[in-house]
N, C-alpha and C positions, 0 to 999 in steps of 0.2 A: 379697390383693396387698399386694408392696412399695410403700411410696413412695420417692422421692426421695431423703429423707431420711433414709429406713431402709437402705437400697440403700449411701448412700457411710457409713455407721456400722456396718454389717456390714463394709464394706469396711475400715474403720478397725481392726475388733477383729482380723478373720481376717490384714492387714498385722504384726500383735504375733507371729507365728510367724516369717516371717522375720526380721525385728529383732532375736526375741531370738536365735534359730539361728544367726544370722551374726555377733552380738556376742560369742557364746560361743565363736566360732572365733578372732575375733581379740582377743578378752579377755586370753587367756593372755601373747599375744607380747610383751609392754611387762614382766610379771609374772612371765618366764622366772626372772630370778635369782633373787627370791625364793621363788619356787616350788620350785627346786634347793635352795635352802635349810632350807626347810619341812623337806619329804620326803624329803632327802639323796639328792637323783637326779642320773644323769650325764645328760648332752647328749642322748643317742640315748633315754633315757626321756622326756627333757621332750619330744624329738617323736613318740615313739608320743603322747604326752597328746594333743598339738593332731591328730597322723595316725589315732590309734582314735575320734577324736570323728568325724572325715571319714570314714572307713571306716564305723562302722556309720551315720552318717549315706547314706552312699553306697548301701552294700548294701539299704535297707530301703526307700530310695526309693519304688520301682514298686510294690510292697508295698503301702506307706502310701497311695499312689496308688488302686489295688482295692480296698482296703476301706475306703475312700469310697465308692466308688461300693456297695459289696457290702452296709457295714453302716449307712450315710448319713453324708453328710462332717460332721455338726453333731458326732455321737457320737464320729467319729473324733478330730476335731480337738480336742473337748473330753478324751478319753484320754490324745491324744499333747500336748497339755498341763499335763494334770494327771501323766503321768510324766516328763516334763521338768524339771516342777519339785520335782518328788520327788528324781529324781538331781541337779540340781544342789545340793540340801542335801546327798546323802552326797558328793558332790565337794568342797564346804568340810567333811567330816568326818573327810576320809580322810589319813592318817598316813602310810600308806608310797607309793612309787611303784608299784606293782601294783593296789594297791585305787584310787588316782587313776587308770590307764591303764582298766582295767575299768569305774570310773562313766564314765567318760567316753564309752565306749563306749555303754554302755546310756542318756545323755543325749544321742549323736548319733542313734543307733537311734528312740527318742521325738522326736525332731527331725522326725525322716522321716516320722512318721505324720501330724505336724501340720502342715508345711510346704504338701505336694501338695494337701491342701484350699484354701490360701489360693489356688491358681492354678484350682481346679477352680469355687471359688466367684465367682472374676472371671468365668469363665467361663458361669456362672450367672446372674449377678448385673448382666452388663452385655453387651446382645444386640446394642445399636447400636455398629458399627466404630468410630464415633469416642468415646464413653464408654469402649466396651470398649479400646480403645490408651490413653487416658489413665489408665484403672485398671491397665495393665500396666505404661508409664510409671513411675508411683505404686511398684508393685513393685520395678520395677529401680531408683531411685533410693534404695527402703529398701534393699536390697541394699546398695548402695555406700554410705549415711550410717552404716550398722550396722555394717559393716566401720571406719570411721574413730573410729563413738563409743564401739567395741569396745577400742580401742589407746587413747582417751582416758580413759575409765574404767578400764583396764588398769594405768596409769602414777597414776591419783589414786590408786584403793583400794589397791593393793600396797605403795605408800608410805605409808600411815598406819600409826599405833603407839598399839595400844589394847587392850583386854582381847580381843579378838578378832585375830590376825594378819592383816595385810593383804592377803595372797592368798586369803587363804579369804573374804573379802569377794567377790571378784571371782565367787566362785558363789552365795553368799546375796544378790545384788542380785536375781537373778531371781524369789526367795518374793513379795518385795510385786509385784512386775509379773506374774507366772505368778498370783497367787490373784487379782488386781483382775480379768485376760482371764477367769479361768473363771465367774467371777461375771457377766460382761458378756455369755460366751458364751451361761450359761443365761436370762439373761433377755433378749436382742437378736437371736441369731443364731436363723436360721428353718432349719430341717431341709428338704435335701433328696431326692429320691427317691430308692428304693434300688433296688437291680440286681443280684437275687442270681441270675440265670441262668447266671452264671460260676463257675467254684470258682477257690483260687487254685494254682498253679502252685508249688507248696510245695518240691518237689524242686529245680525253677529258682533258686528264692532260696537252697536252702544250695549250689548249686553256684556262683554268683554272687559269694558271701558267701566260699566257700572261695577261688576263684580270685582275688579283689582281696587278703585275707589272706596266700597268697602272694604276693601280687605287693611290695605294702606292707611287710608285718613286716621281709624281709630285706632291703629296698633301705634300713631305717633301723638296725636290729642289728646288719648285715654290714659295714657300715662302724667301725663300733667295735670289731666282733670281728677285724678283718682283713679282710674276705669269704671264712670257711671256706669247704669245698667246700657244708655246708650250705643257708647262702644262697646261691649260683649255683644248685643243684639246686632249690631253693625256687621261685627266680624262672624258672628253663624251665619247671620243671611248671604256673604259672602261664601259662604260655602254651598248655600243654596243655588244661590245664583251660577257658580261655578257649573255643579252640577246640571241645570238646566241648560246651560250653556251647551256641555257635553252632549246631551240628549238633542240639542237641535239643529248642532251637529251633524251627527248623525242621523237623524231624519232628513235633511236638505240632500246630504251625500246618495240618501237610497234613492230621494227623488231629484236626482240629477240636477239638485240646483245650485251647483259650485259654493260649499261652505265657505267661509274663511278660511277654516281649518280644516285638513283632510286628516279626518281621525283615523283613517289607514296605516299613517305613519307611527302608530301608536302600538302597529303589531312589530314592529321592529326591534326585538328584544335590545339590541347595540343602540341604536336610535332613545332608546329610553333609560336605559343606564348613560349613555352617554348627557342626556339631558339631567339627569341626578346629578352626575359631576359636577355639569357646570351650574347648575343652581347651589349649588353649595361652595362654591370654588367663589362664583361670582358675589356670592355674599360674604365671605371673609374677604376676599380683596378689596370691596369696598367699605365694607367696614373698618378696615386695616387703618387705609388711607386716611378714614375720616377722626378715629382715634388716637393714630398715630399723632398727625397736624395738631389737634387739641390738647393730647397731652405733653407734647413738646413745650407747647406755648404757656398752657396752664397750670401743667407739672415742674416743669422741667427750667421754666423761665426763659424759653427762648423768645428771640423775637421773631416777628411775621417772616420776613428776609433773613433772618437765618434759618430759620426753619424750614423756610423752601431749598436754600443749599444742601441741607442734610439730606436730599433725594434726589443729588445730581450723579452721587455716585451709585447708587442703588438702579436708576437707570441706566445708564450707562452698561453696568454689569449686566439688566434684563435683556439688554439690548442682544450683546455679546451672547450671553447662552441661551436667548431663542434663537439666532443663526445656528449655534453648535447645535439645539436640541432637534432642529429639523434634517440635520444629520446624522447623527446619531442614533436617531429613532428609527432611520432605514433599517441599522444593522441590530440595535439592542431591544426593538419593539419598544413595546408598552413599560418595560424596566426603565428608562429614561424618564419619563413623567413619574415614577413610584419615589424615586432618587428624590425627584424635585420636590413631592408630598412630601418626604421624610425631613427634606433640610428644612422647609419651611415648619414642619412640628418644632424641629430642633432651635431654629430661634424665636419662633415665639414662645416656645417656653423658658429660654433666656431670657429675652427681653420681660417675662412677666416678671422673673427672680431678679433681675439685675440691673433694671432701667427705674432710678428712683434719683432723689434731689442731690446732687453732687456729683454724679456720675459723671467721669470724663468724655469728653465729645468723641473721643478716638472710639469708645467702646460704641456707644451709640451708632456714629458711620458701618463698624465694623458688622453688628447682626442686624442693618437695614439693610446691608449691601447682603450678607447671606441671604435677607429676605428676598432681595435683586433677583441673583442669580437661582435661588427654587424658583419663584415664581415665572421667570423664562424659561425654564424647563417643565411648565405643566401648562400655562397658560394659552399661548399657541397652538399646543396643540390639540387641544381639548375639541374644539372645532371638526378635524380632521378625524377623530374619533370618533364621536358622535355619527357624524356624515360618510363614513367612509363602505357602509353594507345599505346606505339609500339608494334606490332608481335612477339611472339618471334623470327620468323622465320627473321625478319628486323632488330633486335636488334642490329646486328654487322654495319651492314649500317649504321644506323641513330647513335651510337654514331661514327662512322668517320666523319660523319656530323656535328654533334654537335663538335667533337674537329676541325673542320675545321673551321668552326663558332667562336669559344673560341681562337682559334690561331689568325684569320682573325680579330675580333673585337680587342686582343690585339695590333695588328700592326697599328689599326685604331686609337686605343689611343693614341699611341707616336706620330703618323702622325698628327691626326686632334690636340688635346686635348695638347699634344707637342707642335707643332705649332705653337698654340695660345698661348701657356707659355714664347716660346724663343722668340713670336713678341713683348709680352710687356714686356718684358725684359729691352729693350730700353730705359723704362721708370722708372725703379727699378723694382728688385725682387719681393718687395712685393706688385706691380701692377700688377706681372706677375703671383703670386701666388694666388691673386686676382681671376682674369681674367679664369687662368686656374681651381679653384676650383668652382666658376659658371658652370664654363661647367660640372662637374664632376656631381655637383647637380641637375640640369638638366638631367644627364644620371641618377640617381636615382629618381628623379622624374618619369622616364618611366619606369623604372623596378617596382617601386611599381607599376603602372598603369598594365600592363603584369602581375603581380601577383595577383592582382584583377581579370585581367578575367580568372585566371586557376582556377578550380574547386578545392574542399578542397582533401589535399591529402590523406585526412582518408576516402573519397568515394571510391568506389571500383565501376568500370564500363569495360564491356567488349571490351578488346583490339577492333579496327578499320580492321576490313577486307580488304585489297587492291585489287582490282581487277585488272586487264592487261589491261583493258582501262581508 
C-alpha cells in the first residue's frame, strides 16, 4: 500500500513526462535561427520541425492512454520515456531538415505514450477529491512552467559555442533527465492493474493520423509553395477523412468494438465547450511563444541568450497566478478565468502597439509579465472546467480526447498563426508581429465567449449519464 510520502514521490516522477514533453515543444522557438543555419532549412521546414512533433504527439495520445490500460501504466511510461530519450539523441545528431523533421515526429509520438500515464497515475494515486485537485493543479502548473523553461533553455543553449553546436544541446539536454527518470521509475513507481479485455482500434489510429497529416502539412508547406492545388486538395481531404473517422467510431461503438474515441463524450455540452476553449487557447498560447521568440530576435535585435531571459519573470508569475487561481476559483468560480482572459487581451493589444525597435527592455518585461499572470489564471483551469461533469468511468477517455485537442491545437497554432506571421515577415518583422497578434486576439475573444457559455465552476451538477445509443 502506498504511503503519503511514496504517493507524492511517484507524482514527482510521472510529472517528468509533461515537463520534458512540453519543454521540447517550446525549446525550439528561440533556437529557430540557429537551427535554420545548422541544417540549412527554410521557414516552412522549421515550422514542420515544431508541428511535426505536435502531430506525432496528437496522433497517438489516445493510443498511449489505451496502451497504459492494456499493458500496465508503469511499463508504458518506462517505454515512452526510453523512446523519447533515444529520439532526442537522434534529433541532436540530425544533419538535414528531413532527418530532424522525422526524428521530431518520433519524439512526439514517444511523448504521447508517456504523458497519458501521468494523468492516469494521478487518478489512481489520489482518490481524495482535494488531493486530486491539488495534483491536477500541479500537472497544469508543470505544463505552463515547462513552456517558459523551454524558451529560457532554448535561448541559453542555442547561444553557446563549443565542441557541439549550441542548437544540438537543446536535444541532448534530455538525455541526463530521461536516464534519471528511467532509473527512478524502475525503483519507485508502482505498476497498476492491467485491463486486457479491450483490443486497440488500429484502424482508428491510422485514420486519425492521416486526417491530421492532411490538415497540418499543407497548412505549412502550402504557404511557402504559394498554395498549389495539391495543398488545397489535401486540406479538403482532411475534412472528409475526419467525417469518415467520426462515422467509423460511431459504428464501432454500436457494434461494441471499443473505438479509439468514445463519441458519446460529445453529448456532454460542458465537455464540448471546454474543448472549444482549450482548442483556441492552446492555439494562441503556442503561437504567441513562437512569435515572441522570433520577433524579439529578428525584430528587436535581442540575442538568443537575452531572449530566453525575457521569459523568466513571466514564468515565475505564471506559477504564482496558477496557484492563486486554484484557490480563488473555489470562491469566485469561472470569473477568475474570465479575468485572466481579459488580462491576456489587454497585454496582447498593448504589445501589438508598443513593442517596436528601440522599445526599452523594462516595457517588454512588464507586458510579458502581464501575459504570464493572465495565462496562469486561464491555462491550468481549463482541464478541470472541461472534465468536471464527465462521469468517472469516462474520465480517462475524456482526458485522452482533451489532450489530443490540446496538442492538435498547438500544431494548428504553429501552422495557421505562425504561417500568417512568416508570410507577413516579407513586409517586415513588425508587420508580421502585428498580423500574428491580431489573430491571437481573435482567439482570445473566442475563448472568452466559450467561458461565458460554461456554467459557473462553483455550481454543482450531476454528471451526465451516457447511454449506449
